[in-house]
N, C-alpha and C positions, 0 to 999 in steps of 0.2 A: 458661717461660710466664707464671708471675705475674710476674716482674720486666719483661718486655715490655709486659703489661697497665698496669701501673703508668706505666711512661713514657708510653703511649697516654692513659691520664687525666690525667697531669699536662699533656701538650700541649692536649689538649681544655681543659682549664680556663684556659692562658695565652691560646689563641684566643678563649675566652669573653670573657677580660678586656681582650682588647686593642682598642682602638677599630676601627670598621670604616669606613676611609676612602673616600669617594665622589669623585665629581668636584666638588661644589660645596656652599657653606655659604650660607645665607640669613640675612641679618642684617635680621629684620621692622623696621619702623620705626613700626607701630602700637602699642596698648596693650601688647602682649606685650615690646616693647624693655625692657629693663631699665636702659639709660643711651644715651637717643638721641644726646646729645651726644658721647660717646666712639665711638659707631659712625663717625662720620665720621672722626675720628682712626684707628679701626681699617682703613676702606679707603683712606685716604691711605698708610697704611703698608704695606698689599698693593701698592699701585702703586709706592712706593719702591723695593721689592723686585722688580720686575718682574713682579709676578703679575697678571693680568687681572682685571678687576672689570666689574660691570655696574650700571646703576642702573636700577631697576625702576620708573618714572614711574607714579605712582597705583597701584601693586600695593603693597597693605597700607603705605599712606601713603609710599610713596616707599622702597622698600626696598633692599638693595645684596646683589647675588649674588657670592660671592666662591669663590675656589679652595679647595677642600677640602685643606690640609695641616696636618701636626702642628704647624708653627710658628704658622699661623693660629688654629689651636683655643687653643693655649697663650696667643697673645696677645690673644684674645677673652677668654679667663677673665682674665689679669691686669688688663684694662680693665673688667671686670664686662659687656662687651657681650652678651648674647644671641644666640645663632646655632642654626639647625637644619639639620644634615644634609640633603642633598637627594638622592634617588636619580635613578635615570633616568625611572622612570615619575612621580615627582613634577615633575621637571624638565618634562616634556612636558606635565603637566596645566598648569603656570604658563604655559609659552609659549602653551598654548591660550588659555589665559584672558586674557592680554596682547593677542592677536591679536582677540580677540572683544569687546574693551571699550576704553574712553578710557584706553590704557595704552601704553606704549613702553619697550622694553628700549635703554638707550644706553651703550653700549662706553666705560669710562674706561679710558684708555690711557697716561697720564703724570701723576705727582704734580706738578702746578705749582710753580714756585719762587716764593716769597712775599717782598712787601716790604710793610712798615707803614711809612708815612711818620710818623715822630714825634721829637721832640728826644731826644737821647741819654739824656737822665735821667730821662725819663718813667716812672712805674711802671706795670708790665703792667694792674694794676686800674684805671688811670684812662679805659681804652679797652676797650668791649666785645668788639670784635674781638681785640685782643691776649688778652683773657681768656678767650676762646672757642679761640682758638688754643692757650693755654697749657693749658688744662683737655683738650681733646681732642688734647694731645701732638702738635701738627703744628708743624712747624719753620719759623719766619719769620726775616728779618732786618730791623734797624731802618735805616732812611736818613732822611736829613734833607735841608735845602737844599743843603749840600754836594755830597751823592752825586748828588742830581737835576741840578744845575748842572755836575757834571761828566761827564753822561751816561751815569750808571750804571742808569738805568731799564732800558735795555735787556737786561739780565741777568735780569729777572724775567718771567715770565709774568702775575703777579697783583700788583695796587697796591692796598692800602688807605689812605684817608684819612679821619681821624674829626672831631676838633673844633679843628682848625687853622683860624685866620682868614686866608686868603688876601687879605683886603684889607688886612692891615697895621695892625688898629685892635687887636689884643689882646683882641677878643670884647668890646671895651669894657668890660672889667672895672674899667678905672680909675674908672668912675663910683662903684662903691661899695667897691674893694679897691685902691687908691691906693696906699696906705701897707704893703701886705701886701709881706713879703721875696719870698714865691714870684712875684708880678707882675713886682716889681722886678728879679728875677733873670731872667725872661722878656723883659722889655725889654731889659735889657743883652745877653742872649746873642743876640737878634735883630739888635740894632744893630751888634754886633760881626760877625756874620755879613754883613750889608749893606757894611760897611766892608771886609770882606776880600775881597767880590768886586766892589767898586769903584761900588756902587749909593748914590745920593745919600741915600736913607732905605729905611724898612724895607716901605712900600708897593712901591715900585718893584721891590724884591727879591723880594716874594711874587708881584708879577704875571708877573716872568720865570719863577718857579718855577711858577706855574699855567700858563703857555705851554709850559713844557718837559713837564709832566703832560698836557696836552692832545695835544701832538705824540706822546707815547707811545702815546696811545689811538689817534689817527689811523693810526698805524702797525701796530697788531694787538693792542695791551695789552687786558688786563681791569682796568678800574676799579671799585672798590667804594667807597662814600664812605657816612658817615652825619654826623648832627647838623651842626655849623657848617659843615662842609667843602663838603656839598652845594650850599649858597647862596653860601658865599664866593668858592669856586673859579669860579662862573659870573660872578659880579659883578667879579672881577679880569678875567677873559677879555674881559669886554666893555667895560670901563673903559680904552679906548684915548686916552691923551691928556686922560684926566680923573681928576680928585681926587676920590676919592669916601671917603678916609679923615679921620676926626675929628681936630680940631687935635691929641690927645695924641700924635699920631705923628710928626707934623714941623712943627706950628706954622702950618701952611696951612688957612685954612677951607676944609670941603668947599663944591667947586664947587656953587652952588644951582641949575644948569642941568642938573647931571650926570644926570637921568634921560632928558633930552631927547639928550643926547650919546651913549649907550651904545650899542655896536655888538653886536646880539644875535644877527646871523649867525654870530659866532664862538664862541658857546656851544653846549653839549650839550644841555640840558634845558628851561632858560627863556628866556623872552622877555616883554619890555614892563614890565619891574617897575619900581615906583617906589622911589627910592633914598631912604633915610631921612637926611636931612641934618641933624637936630638933634643934636648931640653927647652931649647929655643924655637922649637916650633910647635905650635899650640895644635895637635891633634894628638889622639892617642894609638890610632893604627890606620888601615887603610880599608876598616869596613866600611866606615862612611863615606859613600860615593861623592859627596857634595865638598867633604874637607874646607869647611866653612871659614875658619880662622888662617889660613894657608895661602901663599901665593898662588896655588893653583885651584881655588874655589870655583865651583861650579855655580852658575845661575839657574834660577829657580824655574820651574816649569809647570806642569800640572799633572795630577796623578788621577789614574783611572780605577774604580772599584770594581772588582771582579763580581759577577753573577754567578752563583752557586745554586744547585738542586736543592731547594728548599725542604724537600721531602727527604732526599738522602745525605744530606750536607747540611744539616739544621745547624750546625756550630760554626761554620764560617758566614754562613747566611745570617745568623743574628748578627755577628760583627761587622757587617757591610750594609744593614739596613739603613737606608738613606732616601732624602728626596730629590739628591742630584747624585749622579754617579761620575762625575768629573769635577774635581776639587783643586783651586789653587795651593800650590805647594808652599811651605814654610821652613823657615830655618830653624835649627837648633845646633849646639855644639855637636850633635849627631843627627844630622839630618835625613839620612836614607841609608839604605843598605845595600853594599854590592851584591850582585847576584851571583857571583862565583866565590862568596865567602858564606853562602848559606847552607847548612848541613843538608842532605837527602831528607825528605819528609817534611820539610819547612813548607807551610802553607803559603803563598803570596796572597792576599788579601786585596793590593793595591800596588800600582806600579805607574812609573812614566812610561807611555810606550816609546820604546826605540831606544830608552837610556841603558845603562849598564848598572843601573841600582833599582831598588824597589822601595817603597814608603811603609808598608802596612804589613805585618808577618804574623803569624801563629802556628804553635803547634804544643805537642804533649811533653812532659818530662815525668817520669814514673807516673804516677797515679793522678797527676795535676796538669794543669795546662798554664802556657804563659801565652801573652799577645803583645807585642813591641811595635810603637807607632813613633816613628822618626819625627823630630821638630820638636820646637817648644810650646809654640801658640798659635792655634789654627787661624786665628784673627790678628796676629802680629808678626807678617811674614819675615821682617827684618829681624825682630828682636835685639835692640841695642840694650845694653846695660843701662840702667836709669829710665827706661822708657816706663810711661804712666801706667798703669794697670789696665787690662782691658774691661770695658764696661760691657757685658753681657745684656743689659737692656738694649744696647744698639745692635745685638746680635742675637735676638732670639731664635731665629732659623738656621742658625750656623752649622753647615753640612759637618765641617771637621769637627767641631764640638758634639755632633749627635755620634761621632765614632767612638769618643771617650764614654759617653754616655750607654752606648751600646754594651760595651765592657763591664759597666756598672750592673746591668740587669741580668747579663750572661748567666752568672752563677745562681740566679734564682730560677732558672729552668728547672722542671722536673726532670731528673737525670733518666728514667725509664723511656721518655720519649725520643730521646737522642740516638742519632745511628751511627754517629762518628764519634 
């Protein structure tokens, strides 16, 4: 009898030491979260394994509801992500709170396949998005002009562009860096690509690449762009039969009437911009409100995220989920977007109050969507060439990087739940 009692005691101790698995785990995204950025990676990881997930818009700063599995708990612990077990009673309370407030539950059903448009030798720390993806352990493929022109974009649900200059002017770096080996290598690489595909010069090559990217979006792709890519892909799309590239590119002067000849009906976000025809001025047009490398450069301020109706406008709501709604601004070659250059229908996601520019915008193009975020790196406000890479271990709660990762999960949303 004493032996049986000992076995029962041992079994009781084992049960007490074993975690009780319920139906769900909540990854809160408010101040309780120990690593906001890696929480996105954990959510992506669960989707990769066929497990369902929900994005609770505006609930505790945009939390994630995951299936409670031993492997999910282990992965959360490995990533340093804080999760809370949720029982049936707690889940019912969460559902009631969401129903009664400006909140919504969005089902995430599939981990999107991701492509980052970047030259093959570009290090990951030169691009805030590849930095974010690497830190969150979200897989992606690098593609460049060759893959785009070969029709490979259709293999991906989500495409990111960063500081590429689609006008073919190498971001006008030749003004200050013409003798630098890294710029000379970039010029040689782009010229070789143009020659390989039979284009007469790099600007012509980049226009065709821009056209292919626009076609990808129009056929249902998700595009996210930052920094120079936001402005220059639009200029390349509008410059049909117009030379807007500075002499460094092909020896032909910029068309002095370029502004009047631009075809803005072909663009996604902007219209009516004035083209910068002076090759000595490091700006592409007047789309950027900050004009960072010009004598009329504007100082940085702060930008405010808009609050949308989660039930009726879930798309913009997803894109602005954050634990902070006022963020410090940060420079890029294209830092912001002038309000009077936006097309009708463009949704402003964030703005600097009282300024003539906005920071973060979104819209549709054909069957697809695009989202543009000005600036280069949310945790490197000045971003000088040669700066050390941003260490995201020092910024696990970065609200600026959260905006990037919102865009990564956005294509995972179950389409029939979206009302806009």
